C-alpha positions as semicolon CSV with decimal commas, in nm:
position;residue;x (nm);y (nm);z (nm)
1;X;3,189;3,541;-4,393
2;X;3,345;3,349;-4,106
3;X;3,090;3,227;-3,861
4;X;3,128;3,095;-3,507
5;X;2,889;2,824;-3,425
6;X;3,003;2,782;-3,068
7;X;2,700;2,765;-2,840
8;X;2,644;3,045;-2,604
9;X;2,498;3,025;-2,254
10;X;2,250;3,310;-2,204
11;X;2,270;3,550;-1,913
12;X;2,130;3,381;-1,597
13;X;1,876;3,578;-1,390
14;X;1,838;3,438;-1,047
15;X;1,488;3,418;-0,920
16;X;1,530;3,517;-0,554
17;X;1,430;3,874;-0,458
18;X;1,689;4,149;-0,434
19;X;1,712;4,525;-0,492
20;X;1,765;4,608;-0,866
21;X;2,005;4,871;-0,999
22;X;1,784;5,176;-1,088
23;X;1,737;5,215;-1,459
24;X;1,815;5,582;-1,433
25;X;2,173;5,514;-1,292
26;X;2,416;5,685;-1,510
27;X;2,748;5,543;-1,387
28;X;2,901;5,193;-1,369
29;X;3,201;5,061;-1,210
30;X;3,364;4,751;-1,355
31;X;3,625;4,532;-1,186
32;X;3,821;4,339;-1,457
33;X;4,072;4,061;-1,369
34;X;4,339;4,110;-1,639
35;X;4,599;4,380;-1,655
36;X;4,580;4,655;-1,924
37;X;4,948;4,716;-2,046
38;X;4,898;5,026;-2,277
39;X;4,645;5,258;-2,420
40;X;4,832;5,261;-2,750
41;X;4,586;5,048;-2,962
42;X;4,872;4,918;-3,181
43;X;5,136;4,844;-2,913
44;X;5,046;4,500;-2,789
45;X;4,797;4,262;-2,944
46;X;4,663;4,153;-2,604
47;X;4,305;4,080;-2,515
48;X;4,259;4,331;-2,227
49;X;4,427;4,604;-2,436
50;X;4,205;4,532;-2,733
51;X;3,896;4,543;-2,503
52;X;4,006;4,897;-2,386
53;X;4,086;4,995;-2,745
54;X;3,730;4,900;-2,857
55;X;3,586;5,135;-2,600
56;X;3,804;5,441;-2,732
57;X;3,872;5,354;-3,098
58;X;3,692;5,220;-3,392
59;X;3,770;4,964;-3,661
60;X;3,666;4,945;-4,023
61;X;3,468;4,630;-3,954
62;X;3,340;4,507;-3,617
63;X;3,229;4,169;-3,498
64;X;2,910;4,065;-3,316
65;X;2,906;3,854;-3,006
66;X;2,973;3,549;-3,194
67;X;3,266;3,690;-3,405
68;X;3,060;3,751;-3,724
69;X;3,170;4,044;-3,927
70;X;2,942;4,353;-3,929
71;X;2,984;4,706;-4,061
72;X;3,199;4,938;-3,842
73;X;3,358;5,262;-3,959
74;X;3,322;5,115;-4,312
75;X;2,955;5,075;-4,416
76;X;3,032;4,844;-4,698
77;X;3,325;4,643;-4,848
78;X;3,369;4,422;-5,158
79;X;3,640;4,249;-5,350
80;X;3,808;4,485;-5,605
81;X;3,659;4,417;-5,951
82;X;4,014;4,353;-6,085
83;X;4,063;4,079;-5,812
84;X;4,348;4,275;-5,642
85;X;4,238;4,340;-5,285
86;X;3,922;4,496;-5,145
87;X;3,725;4,836;-5,179
88;X;3,581;4,994;-4,871
89;X;3,337;5,283;-4,819
90;X;3,352;5,474;-4,496
91;X;3,027;5,570;-4,336
92;X;2,948;5,941;-4,358
93;X;2,982;6,184;-4,074
94;X;3,216;5,997;-3,835
95;X;3,435;6,214;-3,627
96;X;3,718;6,155;-3,385
97;X;3,679;6,283;-3,027
98;X;3,861;6,597;-3,108
99;X;3,621;6,674;-3,381
100;X;3,849;6,574;-3,682
101;X;3,662;6,395;-3,954
102;X;3,732;6,032;-4,042
103;X;3,876;6,008;-4,408
104;X;4,048;5,754;-4,626
105;X;4,379;5,918;-4,542
106;X;4,341;5,796;-4,187
107;X;4,328;5,439;-4,312
108;X;4,645;5,481;-4,509
109;X;4,818;5,640;-4,208
110;X;4,695;5,369;-3,963
111;X;4,812;5,075;-4,177
112;X;5,149;5,237;-4,231
113;X;5,188;5,282;-3,852
114;X;5,100;4,938;-3,737
115;X;5,414;4,735;-3,820
116;X;5,642;5,021;-3,697
117;X;5,543;5,058;-3,333
118;X;5,859;5,054;-3,124
119;X;5,920;4,769;-2,885
120;X;5,592;4,596;-2,944
121;X;5,568;4,270;-2,753
122;X;5,282;4,148;-2,988
123;X;5,268;4,337;-3,322
124;X;4,936;4,394;-3,506
125;X;5,148;4,356;-3,826
126;X;5,004;4,007;-3,868
127;X;4,673;4,181;-3,965
128;X;4,818;4,450;-4,194
129;X;5,100;4,261;-4,387
130;X;4,872;4,157;-4,668
131;X;4,817;4,513;-4,758
132;X;5,082;4,633;-5,022
133;X;4,933;4,975;-5,088
134;X;4,629;5,187;-4,986
135;X;4,477;5,352;-5,292
136;X;4,283;5,645;-5,192
137;X;3,976;5,716;-5,423
138;X;3,816;5,994;-5,239
139;X;3,753;6,100;-4,873
140;X;3,521;5,799;-4,821
141;X;3,636;5,545;-5,057
142;X;3,966;5,351;-5,085
143;X;4,112;5,020;-5,198
144;X;4,345;4,786;-5,004
145;X;4,574;4,646;-5,269
146;X;4,723;4,305;-5,180
147;X;4,874;4,193;-5,516
148;X;4,657;3,867;-5,501
149;X;4,336;3,720;-5,387
150;X;4,296;3,786;-5,005
151;X;3,982;3,623;-4,873
152;X;4,081;3,676;-4,508
153;X;4,167;4,051;-4,529
154;X;3,832;4,173;-4,404
155;X;3,865;3,958;-4,099
156;X;4,222;4,063;-4,041
157;X;4,159;4,438;-4,099
158;X;3,873;4,424;-3,837
159;X;4,136;4,389;-3,574
160;X;4,311;4,719;-3,630
161;X;4,198;5,025;-3,452
162;X;4,201;5,336;-3,685
163;X;4,389;5,651;-3,588
164;X;4,379;6,008;-3,731
165;X;4,657;6,102;-3,974
166;X;4,720;6,446;-3,814
167;X;4,626;6,394;-3,453
168;X;4,846;6,082;-3,427
169;X;5,137;6,196;-3,654
170;X;5,462;6,092;-3,480
171;X;5,256;5,930;-3,203
172;X;5,449;5,737;-2,931
173;X;5,322;5,477;-2,697
174;X;5,426;5,693;-2,407
175;X;5,195;5,976;-2,527
176;X;4,902;5,738;-2,559
177;X;4,959;5,613;-2,207
178;X;4,967;5,968;-2,076
179;X;4,622;6,007;-2,226
180;X;4,709;6,290;-2,467
181;X;4,666;6,078;-2,770
182;X;4,382;5,842;-2,642
183;X;4,158;6,009;-2,903
184;X;3,948;5,778;-3,127
185;X;3,607;5,737;-3,276
186;X;3,476;5,497;-3,015
187;X;3,178;5,512;-2,788
188;X;3,377;5,640;-2,496
189;X;3,600;5,948;-2,441
190;X;3,912;5,927;-2,238
191;X;3,915;6,098;-1,898
192;X;4,192;5,956;-1,696
193;X;4,424;5,658;-1,656
194;X;4,621;5,525;-1,382
195;X;4,827;5,231;-1,499
196;X;4,752;4,912;-1,300
197;X;4,459;5,081;-1,125
198;X;4,173;5,230;-1,335
199;X;4,050;5,400;-1,646
200;X;3,783;5,672;-1,633
201;X;3,575;5,733;-1,946
202;X;3,267;5,935;-2,040
203;X;3,016;5,851;-2,306
204;X;3,078;5,989;-2,651
205;X;2,734;6,140;-2,728
206;X;2,843;6,199;-3,084
207;X;2,916;5,833;-3,142
208;X;2,797;5,712;-3,481
209;X;2,652;5,388;-3,343
210;X;2,423;5,287;-3,045
211;X;2,509;5,499;-2,748
212;X;2,593;5,316;-2,424
213;X;2,352;5,342;-2,151
214;X;2,610;5,484;-1,900
215;X;2,712;5,846;-1,902
216;X;3,034;5,754;-1,720
217;X;3,230;5,427;-1,654
218;X;3,506;5,341;-1,423
219;X;3,712;5,041;-1,539
220;X;3,921;4,904;-1,236
221;X;4,194;4,662;-1,278
222;X;4,157;4,403;-1,018
223;X;4,381;4,106;-1,088
224;X;4,345;3,935;-0,747
225;X;4,045;3,702;-0,759
226;X;3,951;3,740;-0,399
227;X;3,976;4,111;-0,411
228;X;3,745;4,136;-0,718
229;X;3,486;3,908;-0,572
230;X;3,492;4,087;-0,240
231;X;3,448;4,421;-0,413
232;X;3,133;4,293;-0,594
233;X;2,995;4,149;-0,267
234;X;3,054;4,484;-0,086
235;X;2,892;4,684;-0,361
236;X;3,231;4,854;-0,447
237;X;3,186;4,755;-0,809
238;X;2,874;4,666;-0,999
239;X;3,023;4,410;-1,243
240;X;3,327;4,182;-1,255
241;X;3,496;3,969;-1,512
242;X;3,674;3,638;-1,475
243;X;3,470;3,508;-1,188
244;X;3,696;3,256;-1,005
245;X;3,572;2,902;-1,070
246;X;3,537;2,837;-0,689
247;X;3,295;3,133;-0,652
248;X;3,051;3,054;-0,941
249;X;2,819;2,820;-0,756
250;X;2,805;3,052;-0,456
251;X;2,724;3,355;-0,666
252;X;2,464;3,162;-0,858
253;X;2,280;3,093;-0,530
254;X;2,302;3,455;-0,410
255;X;1,986;3,645;-0,513
256;X;2,174;3,973;-0,524
257;X;2,361;3,885;-0,835
258;X;2,328;3,772;-1,190
259;X;2,575;3,564;-1,395
260;X;2,645;3,547;-1,766
261;X;2,859;3,287;-1,948
262;X;2,993;3,254;-2,298
263;X;3,225;2,993;-2,447
264;X;3,542;3,167;-2,575
265;X;3,786;3,144;-2,850
266;X;4,077;3,157;-2,629
267;X;4,285;2,843;-2,571
268;X;4,566;2,819;-2,325
269;X;4,874;2,617;-2,419
270;X;5,234;2,529;-2,336
271;X;5,503;2,655;-2,569
272;X;5,871;2,543;-2,581
273;X;6,217;2,679;-2,662
274;X;6,252;2,572;-3,036
275;X;6,533;2,814;-3,086
276;X;6,841;2,662;-2,916
277;X;7,009;2,353;-3,035
278;X;7,252;2,341;-2,750
279;X;7,179;2,394;-2,375
280;X;6,853;2,571;-2,296
281;X;6,838;2,772;-1,973
282;X;6,576;2,585;-1,774
283;X;6,643;2,217;-1,849
284;X;6,914;2,023;-1,669
285;X;7,006;1,663;-1,587
286;X;6,893;1,527;-1,262
287;X;7,200;1,653;-1,085
288;X;7,127;2,009;-1,203
289;X;7,399;2,022;-1,469
290;X;7,315;2,178;-1,805
291;X;7,209;1,931;-2,078
292;X;7,438;1,933;-2,388
293;X;7,131;1,964;-2,615
294;X;6,791;2,122;-2,584
295;X;6,549;1,830;-2,524
296;X;6,251;2,047;-2,650
297;X;6,389;2,018;-3,003
298;X;6,311;1,646;-3,001
299;X;5,944;1,579;-3,108
300;X;5,951;1,261;-2,896
301;X;6,004;1,478;-2,587
302;X;5,720;1,704;-2,680
303;X;5,486;1,423;-2,747
304;X;5,578;1,267;-2,419
305;X;5,493;1,583;-2,228
306;X;5,159;1,600;-2,416
307;X;5,074;1,238;-2,319
308;X;5,180;1,313;-1,947
309;X;4,936;1,603;-1,941
310;X;4,583;1,496;-1,828
311;X;4,375;1,776;-2,007
312;X;4,041;1,637;-1,882
313;X;4,154;1,628;-1,519
314;X;4,263;1,985;-1,550
315;X;3,917;2,081;-1,695
316;X;3,738;1,894;-1,419
317;X;3,950;1,962;-1,114
318;X;4,137;2,289;-1,168
319;X;3,891;2,465;-1,388
320;X;3,580;2,295;-1,211
321;X;3,411;2,210;-1,547
322;X;3,443;2,573;-1,677
323;X;3,657;2,487;-1,984
324;X;3,671;2,269;-2,288
325;X;3,972;2,042;-2,319
326;X;4,146;2,049;-2,663
327;X;4,447;1,963;-2,866
328;X;4,390;2,213;-3,143
329;X;4,356;2,578;-3,228
330;X;3,968;2,624;-3,250
331;X;3,689;2,501;-3,030
332;X;3,416;2,262;-3,138
333;X;3,168;2,419;-3,370
334;X;3,410;2,696;-3,481
335;X;3,545;2,759;-3,828
336;X;3,874;2,555;-3,857
337;X;3,786;2,305;-3,591
338;X;3,896;1,961;-3,693
339;X;3,672;1,672;-3,550
340;X;3,950;1,421;-3,647
341;X;4,203;1,565;-3,390
342;X;4,115;1,406;-3,055
343;X;4,212;1,506;-2,710
344;X;4,487;1,270;-2,607
345;X;4,422;1,050;-2,315
346;X;4,680;1,087;-2,049
347;X;4,929;0,802;-2,051
348;X;5,228;0,837;-1,817
349;X;5,371;0,507;-1,910
350;X;5,371;0,585;-2,279
351;X;5,532;0,919;-2,197
352;X;5,817;0,739;-2,009
353;X;5,868;0,507;-2,319
354;X;5,902;0,805;-2,547
355;X;6,138;0,986;-2,309
356;X;6,348;0,675;-2,298
357;X;6,362;0,644;-2,677
358;X;6,462;1,018;-2,689
359;X;6,759;0,934;-2,470
360;X;6,615;1,037;-2,133
361;X;6,529;0,707;-1,964
362;X;6,576;0,871;-1,627
363;X;6,405;1,191;-1,735
364;X;6,552;1,537;-1,655
365;X;6,485;1,847;-1,471
366;X;6,273;2,136;-1,612
367;X;6,119;2,471;-1,494
368;X;5,775;2,564;-1,630
369;X;5,708;2,940;-1,638
370;X;5,380;3,122;-1,646
371;X;5,172;3,414;-1,520
372;X;4,969;3,439;-1,204
373;X;4,725;3,711;-1,289
374;X;4,625;3,684;-1,655
375;X;4,422;3,370;-1,718
376;X;4,157;3,193;-1,509
377;X;4,345;2,976;-1,260
378;X;4,671;3,031;-1,457
379;X;4,902;2,960;-1,157
380;X;4,703;2,648;-1,060
381;X;4,711;2,519;-1,406
382;X;5,080;2,563;-1,429
383;X;5,129;2,373;-1,094
384;X;4,897;2,096;-1,218
385;X;5,099;2,049;-1,532
386;X;5,419;2,038;-1,350
387;X;5,297;1,769;-1,119
388;X;5,173;1,555;-1,412
389;X;5,506;1,599;-1,593
390;X;5,689;1,499;-1,277
391;X;5,502;1,177;-1,237
392;X;5,596;1,086;-1,592
393;X;5,971;1,135;-1,516
394;X;6,044;1,510;-1,602
395;X;6,089;1,665;-1,263
396;X;5,920;1,998;-1,309
397;X;5,943;2,309;-1,083
398;X;5,720;2,611;-1,130
399;X;5,805;2,974;-1,156
400;X;5,507;3,225;-1,203
401;X;5,502;3,599;-1,194
402;X;5,272;3,886;-1,287
403;X;5,193;3,878;-1,653
404;X;5,373;4,204;-1,743
405;X;5,705;4,077;-1,610
406;X;5,654;3,722;-1,748
407;X;5,551;3,812;-2,092
408;X;5,850;4,050;-2,143
409;X;6,090;3,757;-2,065
410;X;5,891;3,513;-2,285
411;X;5,907;3,773;-2,564
412;X;6,290;3,773;-2,530
413;X;6,304;3,393;-2,553
414;X;6,425;3,346;-2,202
415;X;6,228;3,035;-2,118
416;X;6,240;2,665;-2,195
417;X;5,869;2,586;-2,135
418;X;5,595;2,840;-2,067
419;X;5,227;2,873;-2,034
420;X;5,062;3,132;-2,258
421;X;4,743;3,166;-2,474
422;X;4,586;3,275;-2,794
423;X;4,239;3,419;-2,842
424;X;4,112;3,386;-3,199
425;X;3,903;3,705;-3,162
426;X;3,840;3,729;-3,531
427;X;3,685;3,375;-3,556
428;X;3,931;3,298;-3,832
429;X;4,216;3,061;-3,725
430;X;4,464;3,174;-3,994
431;X;4,576;3,484;-3,799
432;X;4,655;3,300;-3,484
433;X;4,809;3,001;-3,655
434;X;5,052;3,219;-3,860
435;X;5,119;3,451;-3,561
436;X;5,201;3,186;-3,302
437;X;5,365;2,910;-3,511
438;X;5,468;3,070;-3,833
439;X;5,847;3,113;-3,871
440;X;5,950;3,447;-3,723
441;X;5,943;3,657;-4,040
442;X;5,756;3,987;-3,984
443;X;5,791;4,108;-4,342
444;X;5,583;3,811;-4,455
445;X;5,329;3,854;-4,170
446;X;5,455;3,543;-3,992
447;X;5,536;3,473;-3,627
448;X;5,437;3,797;-3,471
449;X;5,404;3,633;-3,137
450;X;5,603;3,311;-3,201
451;X;5,785;3,341;-2,866
452;X;5,918;2,996;-2,900
453;X;6,070;3,046;-3,248
454;X;5,922;2,724;-3,379
455;X;5,990;2,705;-3,747
456;X;5,854;2,455;-4,004
457;X;5,883;2,557;-4,369
458;X;5,612;2,325;-4,485
459;X;5,367;2,477;-4,225
460;X;5,453;2,832;-4,349
461;X;5,381;2,726;-4,707
462;X;5,052;2,568;-4,615
463;X;4,941;2,881;-4,425
464;X;5,039;3,124;-4,685
465;X;4,863;2,906;-4,950
466;X;4,558;2,870;-4,732
467;X;4,521;3,247;-4,716
468;X;4,476;3,268;-5,088
469;X;4,193;3,028;-5,114
470;X;3,859;3,199;-5,180
471;X;3,622;2,912;-5,119
472;X;3,553;2,894;-4,738
473;X;3,519;2,520;-4,727
474;X;3,833;2,455;-4,909
475;X;4,027;2,704;-4,693
476;X;3,888;2,543;-4,383
477;X;4,032;2,203;-4,501
478;X;4,365;2,363;-4,566
479;X;4,371;2,520;-4,218
480;X;4,272;2,193;-4,069
481;X;4,569;2,019;-4,239
482;X;4,813;2,291;-4,118
483;X;4,680;2,244;-3,766
484;X;4,736;1,875;-3,787
485;X;5,092;1,920;-3,910
486;X;5,201;2,166;-3,643
487;X;5,004;2,056;-3,339
488;X;4,882;1,700;-3,380
489;X;5,198;1,570;-3,546
490;X;5,480;1,809;-3,468
491;X;5,356;1,903;-3,111
492;X;5,498;2,244;-3,167
493;X;5,263;2,369;-2,876
494;X;5,053;2,176;-2,635
495;X;4,690;2,307;-2,623
496;X;4,517;2,247;-2,295
497;X;4,168;2,389;-2,296
498;X;3,938;2,674;-2,416
499;X;3,819;2,909;-2,153
500;X;3,451;2,943;-2,080
501;X;3,411;3,301;-1,964
502;X;3,186;3,387;-1,662
503;X;3,095;3,745;-1,556
504;X;2,888;3,840;-1,245
505;X;2,709;4,163;-1,180
506;X;2,448;4,319;-0,950
507;X;2,088;4,206;-0,999
508;X;1,899;4,444;-1,214
509;X;2,188;4,453;-1,482
510;X;2,213;4,255;-1,798
511;X;2,532;4,163;-1,992
512;X;2,595;4,049;-2,344
513;X;2,882;3,793;-2,332
514;X;3,117;3,788;-2,635
515;X;3,319;3,506;-2,776
516;X;3,625;3,734;-2,789
517;X;3,580;3,761;-2,404
518;X;3,598;4,140;-2,398
519;X;3,455;4,316;-2,095
520;X;3,324;4,653;-2,174
521;X;3,083;4,898;-2,028
522;X;2,892;4,928;-2,364
523;X;2,787;4,565;-2,321
524;X;2,624;4,613;-1,979
525;X;2,288;4,790;-1,936
526;X;1,971;4,773;-1,716
527;X;1,778;4,445;-1,714
528;X;1,446;4,478;-1,888
């Protein structure tokens, strides 16, 4: 199984005296820093949505705090004896919140629905495309036929929430968001949802796994950093995610609170318009006139922008040390990490030489787009990158917006350069590599969130071949080679850093941080 070897920092219990949360308390209120865009678990492959889905729904396999596979709705799995796909056995007695039993038919229904969700801005199809057919053996046993070896299928399938074939027949995203279909097998039952405000859930006392400590949980969406911290200080919430970097030291010193930290698998990066050969909407000459050709299609320009970007300075000054600079897809110690790919040293002079070689001795003008409420310090990072590019000769302005508005435009290929991220929640890099940089080809499971429309047939070939390699060490080498081609050589995207997640809570609570950075009430309990 894929294993994450990224070191974790344990929850930090401050020694100064303070009142503890009573162990008998049965309700928790959480303030989370990222927006939740839908309760449809297949609508948008998006970290905050996936965290909520893991509260309400179940998956065949689950992952522990370091992204190692563990049994979920399936109690066991093994390669099919004939070498075509995998066999799974469901655990007995699992029921949906409405009392319907979980059977193999639900798996077949779910995998048929996943690639057909209307208007999905980030399809889960990247995880299901390997499955050609679902062969039902009986109520608890089934085979996922792939037509070939499929070593990464268990990791992929662990990302897909399971629905009921009758309850969710003809389900629409709108009905999920209204709450009528927020019916799963997860540890929490749906109570109410106000988009952009809060989700209310109650404990599922019939849950097959460990029961959460809390009887009820309120999951408040608080995208403003200052508001989130103020709510914790005032006692309006018990727990917050995404502690602003500027408040970490202060909260550590405050005896009323506890912090927990965990290195994540999420890296933030800059993507470019690889689609247009002619003019691109947000790059002009220095007089503001459209350029006849899209400069982002020239690898020398992309490499110049990479050299102009001081990743270490962003980590130290913008992220205040709570990040790991990178120029690849996986963090140090993780499966797929390549120690031979170094973080480039910033070199504005070399960047200017490359720009001149590409035909831009005087640079050009560019707008860098991004969100201002999704990632830790996202707007500040965008501003810092723009300043660095400007010093290297590409005069860059900034346009940031709430994530929901920004990502819709990015998904329609409206930008020239934009700031996004990918979290390798599975611990397996192949899903993210093929989703973000594979040529946009949904039938082949490529390019599900390739918003830049980068396309390199050799990269596609390498990725599809790597997914057939059974030996983990050999597959890792193949994935490293694909990473070197697309990122280190082609500069298809410009990775900046991996986030280190920091949570804060009232003293008397404990929290288990996860590499997939999910913030969930089932991961919080009374301190022992």
